[in-house]
C-alpha positions as CSV (number, residue, x, y, z in Angstrom):
1,X,142.4,35.6,-66.5
2,X,139.0,37.0,-66.1
3,X,137.4,33.5,-66.1
4,X,140.1,32.7,-63.7
5,X,138.9,30.3,-61.0
6,X,140.8,30.2,-57.3
7,X,140.9,27.3,-55.3
8,X,139.2,27.0,-52.2
9,X,141.6,27.9,-49.3
10,X,141.5,23.7,-48.1
11,X,143.0,22.6,-51.4
12,X,145.9,25.8,-51.3
13,X,148.2,23.2,-50.7
14,X,147.6,21.3,-53.3
15,X,147.4,23.6,-55.8
16,X,150.3,25.2,-54.4
17,X,152.3,21.2,-55.1
18,X,150.6,20.7,-58.3
19,X,152.4,23.7,-59.7
20,X,155.7,23.3,-58.1
21,X,154.9,19.4,-59.7
22,X,154.3,20.7,-63.3
23,X,158.1,22.0,-63.6
24,X,158.8,17.5,-62.9
25,X,157.1,17.9,-66.8
26,X,159.4,15.6,-69.5
27,X,160.1,17.8,-72.5
28,X,159.8,17.0,-75.8
29,X,157.1,17.0,-78.7
30,X,154.5,16.8,-76.8
31,X,153.6,17.8,-73.0
32,X,154.0,14.6,-70.6
33,X,152.7,13.9,-67.3
34,X,153.8,14.6,-64.4
35,X,156.0,11.7,-63.4
36,X,154.8,9.7,-60.3
37,X,158.5,9.5,-59.0
38,X,158.1,13.2,-58.6
39,X,154.3,13.1,-56.9
40,X,156.4,10.9,-54.9
41,X,158.9,12.6,-53.5
42,X,157.0,15.7,-53.3
43,X,154.5,13.4,-50.6
44,X,157.6,11.7,-49.5
45,X,158.6,15.3,-48.5
46,X,155.9,16.1,-45.7
47,X,154.9,13.2,-44.3
48,X,152.2,11.7,-47.3
49,X,151.9,8.2,-46.0
50,X,149.1,5.7,-47.1
51,X,145.3,7.0,-47.9
52,X,146.4,10.1,-47.8
53,X,149.4,9.9,-50.6
54,X,146.6,7.9,-52.5
55,X,143.9,11.1,-52.2
56,X,147.0,13.6,-53.1
57,X,148.3,11.7,-56.0
58,X,144.7,11.2,-57.5
59,X,144.3,15.1,-56.8
60,X,148.2,15.9,-58.8
61,X,147.2,13.1,-62.0
62,X,144.0,14.8,-62.0
63,X,144.6,18.3,-62.3
64,X,148.0,17.1,-64.6
65,X,145.3,15.4,-67.2
66,X,142.9,18.3,-67.3
67,X,146.1,21.0,-67.3
68,X,147.2,18.9,-70.4
69,X,143.3,18.1,-71.9
70,X,143.2,22.2,-71.7
71,X,146.6,22.3,-73.2
72,X,145.9,20.1,-76.2
73,X,142.9,21.8,-77.5
74,X,143.7,25.2,-77.0
75,X,147.1,24.6,-80.1
76,X,146.6,26.7,-83.3
77,X,144.5,23.9,-85.3
78,X,144.2,22.1,-82.9
79,X,141.6,18.7,-84.0
80,X,138.1,18.1,-81.7
């Protein structure tokens, strides 16, 4: 936790959204991506449309990919 970086204040909403959305990942042998339907439902809840939705979805996807790569690379016996 000492190396944890807090998000910029203007990204707190997206960071909190990611924290909520990551709970919708499918469970299986590997960590799955956050489903598009979950991202879309979250965006609809907050009335995101057009460019707002596209920006939000891209950011959530980027966070999701980064987290899954981190988890994969830090598993015991992970192959580089």
